[in-house]
MMTF fields as JSON, N, C-alpha, C and O atoms, coordinates in Angstrom:
{
  "mmtfVersion": "1.0.0",
  "mmtfProducer": "UNKNOWN",
  "numBonds": 363,
  "numAtoms": 364,
  "numGroups": 91,
  "numChains": 1,
  "numModels": 1,
  "chainsPerModel": [1],
  "groupsPerChain": [91],
  "chainIdList": ["A"],
  "bondAtomList": [4, 2, 8, 6, 12, 10, 16, 14, 20, 18, 24, 22, 28, 26, 32, 30, 36, 34, 40, 38, 44, 42, 48, 46, 52, 50, 56, 54, 60, 58, 64, 62, 68, 66, 72, 70, 76, 74, 80, 78, 84, 82, 88, 86, 92, 90, 96, 94, 100, 98, 104, 102, 108, 106, 112, 110, 116, 114, 120, 118, 124, 122, 128, 126, 132, 130, 136, 134, 140, 138, 144, 142, 148, 146, 152, 150, 156, 154, 160, 158, 164, 162, 168, 166, 172, 170, 176, 174, 180, 178, 184, 182, 188, 186, 192, 190, 196, 194, 200, 198, 204, 202, 208, 206, 212, 210, 216, 214, 220, 218, 224, 222, 228, 226, 232, 230, 236, 234, 240, 238, 244, 242, 248, 246, 252, 250, 256, 254, 260, 258, 264, 262, 268, 266, 272, 270, 276, 274, 280, 278, 284, 282, 288, 286, 292, 290, 296, 294, 300, 298, 304, 302, 308, 306, 312, 310, 316, 314, 320, 318, 324, 322, 328, 326, 332, 330, 336, 334, 340, 338, 344, 342, 348, 346, 352, 350, 356, 354, 360, 358],
  "bondOrderList": [1, 1, 1, 1, 1, 1, 1, 1, 1, 1, 1, 1, 1, 1, 1, 1, 1, 1, 1, 1, 1, 1, 1, 1, 1, 1, 1, 1, 1, 1, 1, 1, 1, 1, 1, 1, 1, 1, 1, 1, 1, 1, 1, 1, 1, 1, 1, 1, 1, 1, 1, 1, 1, 1, 1, 1, 1, 1, 1, 1, 1, 1, 1, 1, 1, 1, 1, 1, 1, 1, 1, 1, 1, 1, 1, 1, 1, 1, 1, 1, 1, 1, 1, 1, 1, 1, 1, 1, 1, 1],
  "groupList": [{"groupName": "MET", "atomNameList": ["N", "CA", "C", "O"], "elementList": ["N", "C", "C", "O"], "formalChargeList": [0, 0, 0, 0], "bondAtomList": [1, 0, 2, 1, 3, 2], "bondOrderList": [1, 1, 2], "singleLetterCode": "M", "chemCompType": "L-PEPTIDE LINKING"}, {"groupName": "SER", "atomNameList": ["N", "CA", "C", "O"], "elementList": ["N", "C", "C", "O"], "formalChargeList": [0, 0, 0, 0], "bondAtomList": [1, 0, 2, 1, 3, 2], "bondOrderList": [1, 1, 2], "singleLetterCode": "S", "chemCompType": "L-PEPTIDE LINKING"}, {"groupName": "ARG", "atomNameList": ["N", "CA", "C", "O"], "elementList": ["N", "C", "C", "O"], "formalChargeList": [0, 0, 0, 0], "bondAtomList": [1, 0, 2, 1, 3, 2], "bondOrderList": [1, 1, 2], "singleLetterCode": "R", "chemCompType": "L-PEPTIDE LINKING"}, {"groupName": "PRO", "atomNameList": ["N", "CA", "C", "O"], "elementList": ["N", "C", "C", "O"], "formalChargeList": [0, 0, 0, 0], "bondAtomList": [1, 0, 2, 1, 3, 2], "bondOrderList": [1, 1, 2], "singleLetterCode": "P", "chemCompType": "L-PEPTIDE LINKING"}, {"groupName": "TYR", "atomNameList": ["N", "CA", "C", "O"], "elementList": ["N", "C", "C", "O"], "formalChargeList": [0, 0, 0, 0], "bondAtomList": [1, 0, 2, 1, 3, 2], "bondOrderList": [1, 1, 2], "singleLetterCode": "Y", "chemCompType": "L-PEPTIDE LINKING"}, {"groupName": "VAL", "atomNameList": ["N", "CA", "C", "O"], "elementList": ["N", "C", "C", "O"], "formalChargeList": [0, 0, 0, 0], "bondAtomList": [1, 0, 2, 1, 3, 2], "bondOrderList": [1, 1, 2], "singleLetterCode": "V", "chemCompType": "L-PEPTIDE LINKING"}, {"groupName": "ASP", "atomNameList": ["N", "CA", "C", "O"], "elementList": ["N", "C", "C", "O"], "formalChargeList": [0, 0, 0, 0], "bondAtomList": [1, 0, 2, 1, 3, 2], "bondOrderList": [1, 1, 2], "singleLetterCode": "D", "chemCompType": "L-PEPTIDE LINKING"}, {"groupName": "GLU", "atomNameList": ["N", "CA", "C", "O"], "elementList": ["N", "C", "C", "O"], "formalChargeList": [0, 0, 0, 0], "bondAtomList": [1, 0, 2, 1, 3, 2], "bondOrderList": [1, 1, 2], "singleLetterCode": "E", "chemCompType": "L-PEPTIDE LINKING"}, {"groupName": "CYS", "atomNameList": ["N", "CA", "C", "O"], "elementList": ["N", "C", "C", "O"], "formalChargeList": [0, 0, 0, 0], "bondAtomList": [1, 0, 2, 1, 3, 2], "bondOrderList": [1, 1, 2], "singleLetterCode": "C", "chemCompType": "L-PEPTIDE LINKING"}, {"groupName": "LEU", "atomNameList": ["N", "CA", "C", "O"], "elementList": ["N", "C", "C", "O"], "formalChargeList": [0, 0, 0, 0], "bondAtomList": [1, 0, 2, 1, 3, 2], "bondOrderList": [1, 1, 2], "singleLetterCode": "L", "chemCompType": "L-PEPTIDE LINKING"}, {"groupName": "PHE", "atomNameList": ["N", "CA", "C", "O"], "elementList": ["N", "C", "C", "O"], "formalChargeList": [0, 0, 0, 0], "bondAtomList": [1, 0, 2, 1, 3, 2], "bondOrderList": [1, 1, 2], "singleLetterCode": "F", "chemCompType": "L-PEPTIDE LINKING"}, {"groupName": "ASN", "atomNameList": ["N", "CA", "C", "O"], "elementList": ["N", "C", "C", "O"], "formalChargeList": [0, 0, 0, 0], "bondAtomList": [1, 0, 2, 1, 3, 2], "bondOrderList": [1, 1, 2], "singleLetterCode": "N", "chemCompType": "L-PEPTIDE LINKING"}, {"groupName": "THR", "atomNameList": ["N", "CA", "C", "O"], "elementList": ["N", "C", "C", "O"], "formalChargeList": [0, 0, 0, 0], "bondAtomList": [1, 0, 2, 1, 3, 2], "bondOrderList": [1, 1, 2], "singleLetterCode": "T", "chemCompType": "L-PEPTIDE LINKING"}, {"groupName": "ALA", "atomNameList": ["N", "CA", "C", "O"], "elementList": ["N", "C", "C", "O"], "formalChargeList": [0, 0, 0, 0], "bondAtomList": [1, 0, 2, 1, 3, 2], "bondOrderList": [1, 1, 2], "singleLetterCode": "A", "chemCompType": "L-PEPTIDE LINKING"}, {"groupName": "GLY", "atomNameList": ["N", "CA", "C", "O"], "elementList": ["N", "C", "C", "O"], "formalChargeList": [0, 0, 0, 0], "bondAtomList": [1, 0, 2, 1, 3, 2], "bondOrderList": [1, 1, 2], "singleLetterCode": "G", "chemCompType": "PEPTIDE LINKING"}, {"groupName": "ILE", "atomNameList": ["N", "CA", "C", "O"], "elementList": ["N", "C", "C", "O"], "formalChargeList": [0, 0, 0, 0], "bondAtomList": [1, 0, 2, 1, 3, 2], "bondOrderList": [1, 1, 2], "singleLetterCode": "I", "chemCompType": "L-PEPTIDE LINKING"}, {"groupName": "HIS", "atomNameList": ["N", "CA", "C", "O"], "elementList": ["N", "C", "C", "O"], "formalChargeList": [0, 0, 0, 0], "bondAtomList": [1, 0, 2, 1, 3, 2], "bondOrderList": [1, 1, 2], "singleLetterCode": "H", "chemCompType": "L-PEPTIDE LINKING"}, {"groupName": "LYS", "atomNameList": ["N", "CA", "C", "O"], "elementList": ["N", "C", "C", "O"], "formalChargeList": [0, 0, 0, 0], "bondAtomList": [1, 0, 2, 1, 3, 2], "bondOrderList": [1, 1, 2], "singleLetterCode": "K", "chemCompType": "L-PEPTIDE LINKING"}, {"groupName": "GLN", "atomNameList": ["N", "CA", "C", "O"], "elementList": ["N", "C", "C", "O"], "formalChargeList": [0, 0, 0, 0], "bondAtomList": [1, 0, 2, 1, 3, 2], "bondOrderList": [1, 1, 2], "singleLetterCode": "Q", "chemCompType": "L-PEPTIDE LINKING"}, {"groupName": "TRP", "atomNameList": ["N", "CA", "C", "O"], "elementList": ["N", "C", "C", "O"], "formalChargeList": [0, 0, 0, 0], "bondAtomList": [1, 0, 2, 1, 3, 2], "bondOrderList": [1, 1, 2], "singleLetterCode": "W", "chemCompType": "L-PEPTIDE LINKING"}],
  "groupTypeList": [0, 1, 2, 3, 4, 2, 5, 6, 3, 7, 6, 8, 9, 7, 3, 10, 6, 7, 9, 7, 11, 3, 12, 7, 3, 9, 1, 1, 2, 7, 5, 13, 6, 12, 5, 14, 15, 13, 2, 2, 12, 13, 16, 17, 17, 9, 7, 12, 9, 5, 7, 2, 14, 18, 9, 7, 1, 17, 1, 9, 14, 17, 2, 12, 2, 5, 19, 4, 2, 12, 4, 11, 13, 15, 7, 13, 1, 6, 6, 7, 11, 6, 14, 7, 3, 6, 7, 15, 14, 7, 11],
  "groupIdList": [1, 2, 3, 4, 5, 6, 7, 8, 9, 10, 11, 12, 13, 14, 15, 16, 17, 18, 19, 20, 21, 22, 23, 24, 25, 26, 27, 28, 29, 30, 31, 32, 33, 34, 35, 36, 37, 38, 39, 40, 41, 42, 43, 44, 45, 46, 47, 48, 49, 50, 51, 52, 53, 54, 55, 56, 57, 58, 59, 60, 61, 62, 63, 64, 65, 66, 67, 68, 69, 70, 71, 72, 73, 74, 75, 76, 77, 78, 79, 80, 81, 82, 83, 84, 85, 86, 87, 88, 89, 90, 91],
  "secStructList": [7, 7, 7, 1, 1, 7, 7, 7, 4, 4, 4, 4, 4, 6, 6, 1, 1, 1, 1, 1, 1, 1, 1, 7, 7, 3, 3, 2, 2, 2, 2, 2, 2, 2, 2, 6, 1, 7, 6, 2, 2, 2, 2, 2, 2, 2, 2, 6, 6, 6, 6, 6, 1, 1, 1, 7, 3, 3, 3, 7, 1, 1, 1, 7, 3, 3, 3, 7, 7, 7, 2, 2, 2, 2, 2, 2, 2, 2, 2, 2, 2, 2, 1, 7, 7, 7, 7, 6, 6, 7, 7],
  "xCoordList": [-117.998, -119.798, -120.326, -120.576, -120.511, -121.01, -122.318, -122.209, -123.513, -124.443, -124.063, -123.498, -124.437, -124.095, -124.993, -124.777, -126.399, -127.637, -127.621, -127.104, -128.597, -128.708, -129.475, -130.227, -129.344, -129.711, -130.395, -129.882, -131.573, -132.795, -132.551, -132.218, -132.694, -132.586, -133.468, -132.835, -134.451, -135.632, -135.248, -135.329, -133.863, -133.191, -132.518, -133.006, -131.943, -131.492, -132.532, -132.243, -133.681, -134.793, -134.884, -135.323, -134.068, -134.337, -133.238, -132.966, -132.395, -131.879, -132.753, -132.461, -133.079, -134.017, -135.309, -136.094, -135.827, -137.123, -136.49, -137.349, -135.582, -135.56, -134.721, -134.206, -134.76, -134.542, -135.704, -136.826, -135.135, -136.334, -136.721, -137.938, -136.376, -136.341, -136.769, -135.911, -137.686, -137.723, -137.204, -137.19, -136.848, -136.565, -134.84, -133.952, -134.868, -133.099, -131.932, -132.236, -131.065, -130.222, -129.275, -128.99, -128.939, -127.649, -126.548, -126.661, -125.561, -124.598, -124.779, -125.127, -124.437, -124.042, -122.968, -123.778, -122.253, -121.555, -122.301, -122.172, -123.236, -124.271, -124.959, -125.061, -125.534, -126.724, -125.772, -126.547, -124.905, -123.71, -123.528, -123.767, -123.076, -122.709, -123.932, -123.689, -125.329, -126.023, -126.703, -127.088, -126.651, -126.997, -126.343, -126.978, -125.247, -123.927, -123.475, -123.242, -123.351, -122.609, -122.052, -122.29, -120.926, -120.023, -120.752, -121.771, -119.711, -120.463, -120.662, -121.578, -120.301, -120.731, -121.346, -121.681, -121.95, -123.415, -124.434, -125.541, -124.088, -124.99, -125.398, -126.55, -124.794, -124.701, -125.417, -126.619, -125.266, -126.029, -127.729, -128.441, -127.987, -129.045, -129.774, -130.773, -129.391, -129.768, -130.185, -130.963, -129.643, -129.406, -131.236, -132.084, -130.908, -132.404, -133.174, -133.83, -133.648, -134.432, -134.565, -135.459, -133.556, -133.977, -134.976, -135.72, -134.571, -135.125, -136.829, -137.493, -137.198, -138.502, -138.433, -138.345, -138.347, -139.124, -139.514, -140.345, -138.357, -138.538, -137.292, -137.112, -136.547, -135.36, -135.253, -135.857, -134.318, -134.205, -132.978, -132.555, -132.001, -130.507, -129.709, -130.14, -128.615, -128.513, -126.342, -125.684, -125.972, -124.729, -124.816, -125.756, -123.126, -123.03, -121.532, -120.844, -121.148, -119.53, -119.427, -120.217, -118.366, -117.042, -117.533, -118.222, -117.334, -117.379, -118.599, -119.192, -118.355, -119.969, -121.623, -122.117, -122.082, -123.693, -124.263, -123.992, -125.464, -127.05, -128.284, -128.626, -128.865, -130.247, -130.86, -130.207, -131.982, -133.013, -134.619, -134.996, -135.456, -137.176, -137.475, -136.576, -138.911, -139.498, -140.459, -140.591, -141.597, -142.516, -143.91, -144.685, -143.348, -144.571, -144.387, -145.359, -142.602, -142.301, -143.132, -144.028, -142.431, -142.876, -144.235, -144.449, -145.159, -146.564, -146.528, -145.409, -146.691, -146.546, -146.339, -146.979, -145.134, -144.543, -145.831, -146.017, -146.679, -147.771, -148.732, -148.632, -149.666, -150.29, -149.739, -150.093, -149.075, -148.409, -148.676, -149.571, -147.865, -147.696, -149.256, -150.152, -149.211, -150.808, -151.521, -152.29, -151.562, -152.937, -153.055, -153.593, -152.338, -151.878, -151.102, -150.474, -150.807, -149.489, -149.238, -150.133, -147.887, -147.353, -147.17, -146.838, -147.436, -147.335, -146.835, -146.632, -146.345, -144.955, -145.028, -146.053, -143.839, -143.463, -144.042, -143.669, -144.824, -145.495, -144.791, -144.185, -144.682, -143.896, -144.903, -144.633],
  "yCoordList": [-82.414, -83.552, -82.821, -81.618, -83.503, -83.13, -84.516, -85.639, -83.87, -84.575, -85.4, -84.819, -86.734, -87.78, -87.588, -88.111, -86.501, -86.036, -84.39, -83.417, -84.669, -83.251, -82.09, -82.487, -81.191, -80.486, -79.075, -78.144, -79.233, -78.293, -77.107, -77.318, -75.606, -74.013, -75.183, -75.764, -75.172, -75.416, -75.631, -74.989, -77.595, -78.141, -76.779, -76.54, -76.244, -74.739, -73.863, -72.998, -74.223, -73.762, -74.173, -73.618, -75.798, -76.489, -76.527, -77.588, -75.456, -74.98, -73.206, -72.819, -72.961, -71.49, -72.564, -71.788, -73.831, -73.832, -74.415, -74.331, -74.901, -75.774, -74.743, -75.146, -73.512, -72.151, -72.175, -72.46, -71.738, -70.936, -70.089, -70.262, -68.827, -67.568, -67.917, -68.49, -67.71, -68.192, -67.202, -67.541, -66.137, -64.79, -64.689, -63.867, -65.695, -65.558, -65.285, -66.241, -64.738, -64.783, -65.84, -66.28, -66.04, -67.284, -66.769, -66.041, -67.446, -67.332, -68.761, -69.93, -68.122, -69.015, -70.319, -71.033, -70.576, -71.034, -72.161, -73.385, -71.215, -71.832, -73.091, -74.182, -72.498, -73.337, -74.365, -75.318, -74.782, -75.001, -76.293, -77.457, -75.827, -77.167, -77.554, -78.556, -77.288, -77.631, -79.013, -80.119, -78.388, -78.675, -79.883, -80.702, -80.127, -81.025, -80.537, -81.294, -78.788, -79.108, -78.037, -77.513, -77.433, -76.464, -75.5, -75.353, -74.373, -72.799, -72.349, -71.56, -72.301, -71.602, -71.418, -70.385, -73.56, -74.123, -73.814, -74.283, -72.734, -72.669, -71.463, -71.556, -70.53, -69.056, -69.295, -69.21, -69.508, -70.146, -69.963, -68.969, -71.098, -71.843, -70.518, -70.042, -69.992, -68.87, -67.744, -66.918, -67.64, -66.381, -66.291, -65.446, -68.085, -68.273, -68.24, -68.084, -68.47, -68.266, -67.167, -67.045, -66.033, -65.072, -63.99, -63.022, -64.655, -64.123, -65.094, -64.485, -65.508, -66.279, -65.609, -66.693, -64.532, -63.943, -65.016, -64.84, -66.37, -66.998, -66.884, -67.839, -65.616, -65.438, -64.158, -63.912, -63.208, -62.132, -61.891, -62.675, -60.454, -60.811, -59.205, -58.076, -59.79, -58.414, -58.316, -59.247, -57.583, -57.541, -57.002, -56.5, -57.435, -56.605, -56.605, -57.04, -55.988, -55.988, -56.265, -56.96, -55.671, -56.641, -57.662, -57.954, -58.386, -59.814, -60.978, -62.056, -59.867, -60.867, -60.414, -59.292, -61.458, -61.387, -63.113, -64.299, -61.93, -63.161, -62.98, -62.199, -64.199, -64.697, -64.547, -64.553, -64.42, -64.512, -63.938, -62.964, -65.472, -65.426, -64.175, -63.512, -63.455, -62.691, -63.389, -64.519, -62.848, -63.28, -63.669, -64.52, -62.301, -62.544, -64.0, -64.59, -64.503, -65.758, -66.68, -67.502, -66.184, -67.471, -67.882, -68.968, -66.887, -67.343, -67.133, -67.645, -66.946, -67.568, -68.953, -69.502, -69.42, -70.568, -71.753, -72.823, -71.392, -72.042, -72.335, -73.394, -71.565, -71.319, -72.395, -73.573, -72.001, -73.346, -74.102, -74.582, -74.714, -76.54, -76.674, -77.332, -75.892, -77.001, -76.218, -76.777, -74.989, -74.56, -73.487, -72.387, -74.083, -73.674, -73.301, -74.134, -71.8, -71.09, -71.505, -72.066, -71.207, -71.708, -70.961, -69.867, -71.568, -70.26, -69.446, -69.128, -68.635, -67.956, -66.84, -66.276, -66.737, -65.961, -66.278, -65.842, -66.997, -67.936, -68.845, -69.691, -68.931, -69.639, -70.483, -71.324],
  "zCoordList": [67.781, 68.09, 66.625, 66.706, 65.26, 64.498, 64.554, 65.045, 63.841, 63.495, 62.022, 61.095, 61.972, 60.769, 59.56, 58.467, 59.953, 59.585, 59.332, 59.881, 58.035, 57.946, 58.901, 59.792, 58.772, 59.585, 59.07, 58.449, 59.494, 59.207, 60.055, 61.221, 59.542, 60.326, 61.894, 62.776, 61.781, 63.12, 63.713, 64.761, 63.511, 64.495, 65.163, 66.268, 64.92, 66.221, 67.043, 67.87, 66.685, 67.7, 69.24, 70.247, 68.879, 70.406, 71.102, 71.664, 71.227, 72.395, 73.189, 74.321, 72.893, 72.649, 73.199, 73.743, 73.297, 73.6, 74.745, 75.622, 75.181, 76.447, 77.646, 78.689, 77.209, 78.556, 79.028, 78.609, 80.218, 81.223, 80.856, 80.783, 80.414, 79.858, 78.364, 77.694, 77.913, 76.317, 75.136, 73.953, 75.536, 74.953, 75.61, 75.384, 76.335, 76.798, 75.481, 74.767, 74.915, 73.47, 74.023, 75.136, 72.855, 72.555, 71.348, 70.362, 71.886, 70.838, 69.692, 69.858, 68.755, 67.632, 68.525, 69.116, 68.664, 69.265, 70.358, 70.334, 71.456, 72.347, 71.936, 72.498, 70.46, 69.637, 68.854, 68.944, 68.301, 67.802, 68.654, 68.332, 69.74, 70.886, 71.372, 72.044, 71.423, 71.606, 70.622, 71.002, 69.188, 68.238, 67.909, 67.243, 68.237, 67.498, 66.094, 65.152, 66.059, 64.264, 64.66, 65.748, 63.467, 63.774, 63.55, 62.875, 64.624, 64.445, 63.648, 63.88, 62.462, 61.273, 60.6, 60.02, 60.47, 60.513, 60.994, 60.729, 61.988, 63.833, 62.876, 62.452, 62.522, 62.454, 61.156, 61.408, 60.115, 58.834, 59.014, 58.872, 59.316, 59.859, 60.728, 60.19, 61.85, 62.556, 61.797, 62.273, 60.458, 59.749, 58.68, 58.392, 58.413, 58.682, 58.564, 57.534, 60.328, 61.004, 61.661, 62.499, 61.339, 60.949, 59.865, 60.018, 58.962, 57.656, 57.844, 57.005, 58.072, 58.615, 59.439, 60.015, 60.514, 61.127, 62.554, 63.445, 62.284, 63.214, 64.579, 65.335, 64.705, 65.838, 65.127, 64.083, 65.84, 65.913, 66.464, 67.312, 65.958, 66.026, 66.868, 67.105, 67.058, 67.639, 67.69, 68.155, 67.365, 66.884, 68.679, 69.295, 69.22, 70.592, 70.718, 71.641, 69.518, 69.127, 67.794, 67.156, 67.337, 65.944, 65.854, 64.877, 66.736, 66.252, 67.119, 67.158, 67.602, 68.673, 68.237, 68.121, 68.1, 68.18, 68.433, 68.25, 69.117, 69.893, 68.99, 68.102, 69.703, 68.664, 69.877, 70.921, 69.848, 70.236, 69.63, 68.977, 70.43, 70.325, 70.602, 71.118, 70.319, 70.482, 70.96, 70.489, 72.236, 72.471, 70.777, 70.339, 70.495, 69.312, 68.257, 67.784, 67.968, 67.062, 68.073, 67.881, 69.319, 70.566, 70.008, 69.47, 70.19, 70.102, 68.22, 68.208, 67.285, 66.627, 65.984, 65.086, 66.78, 66.336, 67.067, 66.486, 68.419, 69.065, 68.12, 67.5, 67.9, 66.804, 65.618, 65.64, 64.857, 64.061, 64.052, 63.357, 65.021, 66.271, 66.557, 66.028, 67.477, 67.875, 68.52, 69.301, 68.485, 68.16, 69.493, 69.37, 71.079, 71.923, 72.626, 73.28, 72.79, 73.248, 74.705, 75.338, 75.322, 76.573, 76.916, 76.459, 78.415, 79.363, 79.59, 80.762, 78.407, 78.639, 80.076, 80.458, 80.624, 81.55, 83.436, 84.525, 83.097, 84.288, 85.077, 84.419, 86.382, 87.262, 87.765, 88.623]
}
């Protein structure tokens, strides 16, 4: 399932925005499936987001890596978007 247009790194933040827990980690496969791009493309875009400070990543083994947002990254994103932070962690 591929998108017929160019995917920006920010498009790979969409799956994280949909999570009930905004800091839940996702694999590049999960991001790729949600965004509709190849896993390798998702991996490259996620690496770019780490370089920009919008995501963090952690290796869970030789071939397993997960990506996640920190509360600081979420708050910074909210400040850039509209100045009104989301209600993080509230039920």
